C-alpha positions in Angstrom: 5.1 -14.1 3.2 6.5 -13.0 0.1 3.8 -13.3 -3.0 4.6 -14.0 -6.5 4.5 -10.9 -8.9 0.4 -10.6 -10.3 -0.7 -12.4 -7.2 -2.3 -11.1 -3.8 -2.5 -12.7 -1.2 -5.7 -13.5 0.8 -7.5 -10.9 3.0 -8.2 -11.9 6.7 -10.6 -10.1 8.8 -10.7 -11.1 12.3 -14.1 -10.3 13.5 -14.8 -9.8 17.4 -17.3 -12.0 19.8 -19.3 -14.7 19.1 -23.3 -14.6 17.8 -26.1 -12.7 19.5 -29.2 -14.5 20.2 -29.7 -17.6 18.4 -29.3 -18.7 14.8 -25.8 -19.6 13.3 -22.7 -19.0 15.8 -20.8 -16.0 14.1 -17.6 -17.2 12.7 -14.2 -15.7 14.2 -12.6 -14.7 10.4 -13.9 -13.7 7.0 -11.7 -14.7 3.7 -11.9 -12.8 1.0 -11.1 -14.5 -2.3 -10.0 -12.9 -5.7 -9.5 -13.8 -9.1 -5.5 -13.6 -8.6 -5.5 -14.8 -5.1 -2.7 -17.5 -4.6 -4.9 -20.8 -4.1 -2.1 -22.2 -2.0 -1.7 -19.5 0.1 -5.3 -18.7 0.9 -6.0 -22.9 1.2 -2.9 -23.0 3.8 -4.4 -20.0 5.8 -8.0 -21.6 5.9 -6.6 -25.0 6.9 -4.6 -23.6 9.8 -7.7 -21.2 11.2 -9.5 -24.4 11.1 -7.0 -26.2 13.0 -7.0 -23.8 15.3 -10.6 -23.7 15.6 -11.7 -20.8 13.9 -13.5 -22.0 10.7 -13.8 -19.1 8.6 -16.5 -17.5 6.2 -15.1 -17.4 2.6 -16.3 -14.5 0.4 -16.3 -14.2 -3.1 -17.8 -11.8 -5.6 -18.0 -13.0 -9.3 -17.8 -16.2 -11.0 -14.1 -16.3 -11.4 -13.7 -15.7 -7.3 -16.3 -18.3 -6.5 -14.3 -20.8 -9.0 -11.1 -19.7 -7.1 -13.0 -20.2 -3.7 -13.9 -23.6 -4.3 -10.3 -24.7 -5.5 -9.0 -23.2 -2.4 -11.6 -25.0 -0.3 -10.7 -28.5 -1.7 -7.3 -27.7 -1.3 -7.5 -26.6 2.3 -9.9 -30.0 2.8 -7.0 -32.2 1.3 -4.7 -30.5 4.0 -6.8 -31.1 6.6 -6.8 -34.8 5.7 -3.3 -35.1 7.4 -4.8 -34.4 10.6 -7.7 -36.4 10.8 -9.9 -33.5 10.0 -12.7 -33.0 7.2 -14.1 -29.9 5.9 -17.8 -29.3 5.1 -19.1 -25.8 3.3 -22.4 -24.3 3.6 -23.2 -21.7 0.8 -25.1 -18.5 0.9 -25.8 -16.7 -1.5 -26.7 -12.7 -1.8 -28.0 -10.8 -4.5 -26.7 -7.0 -5.0 -29.2 -4.8 -6.9 -26.5 -3.4 -8.9 -23.0 -5.6 -9.4 -22.2 -9.2 -8.9 -23.5 -11.4 -6.5 -21.7 -12.4 -3.3 -21.1 -15.5 -2.3 -20.7 -16.7 1.3 -18.7 -19.8 1.9 -19.8 -20.9 5.6 -16.9 -23.5 6.9 -17.5 -26.5 9.1 -14.6 -28.6 10.6 -15.2 -32.3 11.5 -14.2 -35.6 11.9 -14.3 -37.8 8.7 -17.8 -39.2 8.4 -19.1 -37.6 11.4 -23.1 -36.8 11.4 -23.6 -32.9 11.0 
């Protein structure tokens, strides 16, 4: 698709394979949200991945990007309501010695009001 000037499309990386021994199952895709990411485009991408059964890990670096990521997930949740699905998020914070902290937002798709 075409993006507006000054806007960047969401970056999606597909990862091969599942998780190794135990722990959280590795997700198949990573979505990086930047300060100038088109929120509607990113939310549509996240919702489509979740419909396909591949809940992405959303990555944001800096407070501005975390804000954009939360808005993206809120809009993706609204898109999924039309399909009778809901979205939950598990945050994970990574501290970096030099530079801003990194926030990983692991997404889960489920039926509304389902026990997690």
